[in-house]
N, C-alpha and C positions, 0 to 999 in steps of 0.2 A: 779203468785201466783197460776195457776192451776199445774204445773209443781211440785213446792215444796209440792204443797198436794198431789199430787200423789206419789211422791217419799218418802215421810213421811209415807202415808197410805201402800205403798206397804213393805218399810223397816221395819215397825212396824209389820205388819203380818207375816213376816218372822220370826221374833224372838218371835213373841207371835200369833202363828198359831192357828186358830180354830180348836177345839178338835173333833175327828172324833169319832159316835159310831162305837164301835168295833164289826167286823163280827164275827159269830160263825166260828171257824177253824182258828182263828186269829195267828199268829207267836208268841210264846213268848220267848223273846230275854233275855239272860243276859249278864252281862258287866264283863269282867276281869279288876278289879282295878276301883279307884275312879279318873280317869284321867281327866284333865281340859278339854279335847278335848272333850268328852263325851256328854256334854250337846248339843253341837251344831251338833255333828259327828252322834248322834244317838237318844237322848232324845227328843229333840224338833222336829226334822223330824217325830219321830213316833207320835207325838201328833195327827197329822191330817192325818195318815194313818189308813184307817178302819181294816187294815189286821195286823197289829203289835202292840202290846204290851211288853213294857219294864218291866219286870217281877222279875228281880233278879239281884241282885250285889256281889259281894266280892271283899275285897282288903287286902293286907297284913296286915294292922292295922283293926281289927274288929271295932272300935271305928270311926276312919273315914267312913268306908261303911256304919255305922249306920247315922251318920251325913251326907252322902251324899244321902242315899236313903230318908230320912225325908225330905231333901231339895228339890227332885225331885220326891217324890211321888212314889217310888219303894218299892212294897211290901213286898218283899223277900229278906232279907239279909243273904247270907251263910258266913261261918266261914273262910272257905280257899277256893281258884280257885277251888280245886279239887271236893269240895262239889257241887260247882255251875255247873260244868262240868257234875256230876254225877245226878243233878236233873233230875228226867223223866220228868219234865212238861216242861221243855226248850229244845225248837225246834234250836235254832240259838245261837250263841254265837259272840259278838261285843268283838274284840281284840285291844284294845289302849294302851298296855303295852309297857315299854320300848324298843325300837329296839332288843336288845339282847333278850328278852323275847318272842318274837314271834313266832319262830319257835317251840319250847317246847311245849307250851300251844297252838299253834293251831293245833299241830299234835294229842295233847292229848285230844281236842275237836272234832275234826274228828274221831278219834277212839272211841269215846263215841257217835258217829252216829249226831254230830250237825253240820249244815251247819255254816259258818264263816265269818263274814264281818270282815277282816284284815285291819288294819290302814297302810297305807304306811310310810316308804319303807317295802314291804312285808315281809323281813327278814333281816340277817344281810351280805349274799355276796351271789355270784352266786350258790356256792356249796350247800346251804341251799336251795336255789331257786328251784333248780334241783331236791334236794330230795323231798320237800314239792310239788311243782304243779306236778312230774310226779308220785307222791304216788300212788300205785294200789286201793287204796281208791276211786279214780276217774275214775276207770274203771266200765263199766258197763252201762245199761240204767237208772239205779235209782241211780245214784252217787250223792255224796254230793257235795254241792256248796260252793267254796270259791272264794272269791273277795277280791283283792288288791283295797284298797279305795281311788285311784285317782279319789276324785269327781269331780275335776273341767272338767273331761272329760266328764261327762253325762250331764252338763248342754247344753243348746241349742245355747247358743253363740260359745261354744268351735267347736259344730259339725257344725254349719253355717260358721263360721270360715274357718274351712278347705274344705268347699265347693266353697270358693271364687277364688281358684287358684290349677294348678296342682302341685303337687308335684315335678315333674320332672323338672319345670321350676325355680324352688326356687334357688337363688343365692347367699343370704346372709341371716342369721339369728342372730339376737342379742336378748339374754333374760338377765334380769335385776331383782335379786329379792334381795332386802334390807331391813333390818329390825334396826330402830334405837337402839344403845346401851343401854343397862339396861333393855329393855324389859323381857330378861332373863339374870340370874346373870350366872358369867362364871362357877359355880360348878352344874349347872342345868344338869340332866340327858342328855340333847343334846350335852353336851361336855365331856362325861365320855366315855372313849374309851371301857370298859370293856362291857357297855350297847351298844356298835354299835352307839356312837354318833358320832357327826360331821356336819357340815354345808351340806356337799354333800349328808349328810343321814336325812334330813331335808327341808329346803328350797331350797336345790340344788336338791332334788329327782325330785320335780317339774320342774325344769329348763331341766334336763336330759330327763325327760318323753316329755316334750312339744317339744322339737327340733327333737325327733324321731318322733312323731306324725306329725310335720309338713313336715320332708322330707319323711314319711312313709317308712324308713328304718333303720338300723343301719350304724353307720360310719365308714368308711372303714381306717380311722386312727385318731388318736388323735395325732395333731400337737404339742399341747404345754397343759402342766397342770401345777398350782403353787397354794400355799395356803399361808393364812396368818397364822400362827401359833398361838397358845393361850398364852398369858403373860405368863412370868416366874411364877411358883408357880402353874399353871395349868396343867392339861393335855396336855402333848406336843404331843400325838399321833392322837390328834383331829384338825381338820382345822375350824379357826374361820371364814375364808373367803376362797371362793375356786373361781379359774379362769381358765377356760378351751377353747380350740379351738379346734372344731372337723372338720374332713373334710369327705364326704360323697360320694357315689358313683355316683352321677350326677354331680359330681365336687364342689356342694355347699359347703359352708362353716358356721359352728354355733360358735358364741362366748357365752359362759356364764359367767355371773359375778353374784356371790351370798356372802353375808356378813349378818349375825346373829348380828354383833357388829357394824353397821356402825356409824361414826363420822366424824366431820368436814364438809366443803364444805361452810363456812360460811366466810365474811370478817374477816381482821387481823386472818390467821390461826396460827400464833404464840399462840394467846390467845385461838382461839376457835377449835384447831383441835382435841382435846378430846370431844366435845361435843357432844351430840347424834344426827345424821345428822335425819332430817326431810324428806329433800328433795330426791325424788326417791323413797319415802316409797311405792307407791303402784306398785305390781310387772308388768313390763310393758314388751314386747316381740314385735320386729320390724321383717316383714318378706319382703324381696327386692327380686322382680322376675327378671329374665334376660329380658333384652329390646329386643321387637321385632321391627324388620323394614319392612316396605312396601315401594316399589318403584312404583312410578307412570309412566306413559306412557311418561312423558317428561323426566326422569331420575332423577328428585329429589325424595329424601327420606324421608320420616316420621318415627321417632323412638319414640316406647311408652315403658315407664316403668313405674311398678307400684310399691308401697310400701304400706304396711300396718303395723298400729301399734296399739296393741292389750293394752290398758290400765286394769290394775287389772284382767288378764285371770285366776288368781288364785281363788277370790273372786267377780264373776262377778253379784252375787245377791246383793249386796251391793251397788256398782255403777262399771259402766264399760262403755268402748266406743271404738269402733273400728274406726280408722281413715284410709279412703282409698285416698293416694295420688297420684295422675297420671301425670306423666311429658312426655310432646309431643314436641319433636325437629324437625324442618322443616329443611332440608339441601339442599343447591342448588346444581348447579350440579357440581360446585367444591368442593363438601363437607362441605363447610362453613355452620354454623347453623345461618338460616336467621331469624328464629321465634323460640320463646319456649313460650310454654304453660302450665300453672300449675293448676291442678285441685283438689278439695279434696271434699269427699265426708265422713258423718258421720253415723255409724250403731249403734244402740243398740238390743240387742236379748234376751228379760226375758222370752220368752215361744218360743214353736216350731214355726216356721213361717208359715207352712202350715199345715193342719188336714192329718194324716195319722195314719192308724190302727197300735194300740198299744204304740202310742206316745201321753201321759197324761202328763199335766202340768198348773201350774200355773204361771202369772206373779211374785208372792213374792215366788214359790218356790226356796229353796236355793240350792248350788250345792250338798249337803247331802242330802236334800230331793227327788231330781232326781234321785240321785244314788241309796237310799232307795227302791224308785219305781223298779229301775231296778232288785235291788237283791230279792226283794219279787217276780217278774215277772219269775224270773229266778228259785227259789226254788218251786213256785207253776207251773213251767212247760209252764208258759204262754210266747209268742214270744217278747212282750213289745217293748220298742224303737228301740232295735238293738244295742244298746252300751252297750259295754262289755270291760273287761281287759281280755282277753284271757292268759292261762298258760304261752305260750310261750312268751307273751310280757313282763310279770312279768319277767320272767327268764333273757329274753335278757338287760332289764331294770337295774337288778343287774349286769348282767356282764359289763355294761358301766361304771356303779359306780366302779367297782373293778377296771378295766383295767385304769379309772380316778385317783385311790388313786395310785395305782402303778407307774403311771407318775408323780406325783407331787413328789412320792417317801417316801410318808406317808403307813402305812401298810394297806391293807385289814382287813375289822372290822371281829374280832373273831368269829369262829364257835361253835356254842352251843355245850356243851358237850352231848347235847339229840340227837344228829345227829347220834350217834354211839349205843345211849342205846335205842332210840324209834323207833321201826320199825311198 
């Protein structure tokens, strides 16, 4: 009972956090668009942050913006994105627009002197990423702050997980992200090519990011990549599901399987193959390390291999668990297995495991709240937790996505016309 009470209390506080008294000099954030991600991405996290005020919003439909502002207690509604960006009272912009609009409106916000928290994926392709993240606006001692919002990376779970092994020892990684069919309609912006849609540009971006983080390097080769196309009548340039195998410089292999319209997996497949699939709905990744061998003085051997399974690495504030499985084999002088031992440990990390300067948090903080803390610290010139998504990281992320699309035979997502007109 105590476990359930603590779980529900922590989860409730995540979604209904205490409202902090705002400090003088708090950052005033404007939201571009009335996106569904905005409440959890910025509005709720900002409530508990004493240095953040969500002050304004603008949307293509002014009536939608007004309704959004009323629902979430946002005081200012601008008629256009340009009006919001030009507002001198706004310090920062949160950009959750469709992927294909990220480049244009982020550049405009930066040129207006605003710091930007940019939803992932940062832009449509690597060409846009290089143009954006290497822009002259970021040169100099008082450069603006731009962050690609890979929120899961800021949570103590992910950062603690990466300390459990050495990247050079990783042999295999498998990432499975799936969402049951019907959550997003097939005409959703996620599946429109002109808006840089596709599963790899949504759930797939997390899979790509996570394997890059685990190997701490870029892939040496894409061994294979395939996709399940959208059904007839929908955008054939978009992937409904994506599957890829990457080879890394240390000889390790990563497999990703990502599906935004998962079906089947039940008894009587002839009847149930099109039913939305609930099984495997928690994003899960598995990491297998290379076995290590110790020889004893009598010539026998002991082989040890570890495997880590991270359940719900993308949304650990709701629920997560790390399974640490260890297999130990004892071999006799002839090399035969004389004994096998299997051990398993479980780990959960909702806050920083050790007190460290700059690392602030609460067990109920969401990934987005930890991310917002890091963003504010960077804007304010403070060290913070030390977790960040560096510009080159965002560029390499898009390079890997582009290369994966090419391998599948699908086109790279289209480049914004603003690339040539906005400097």
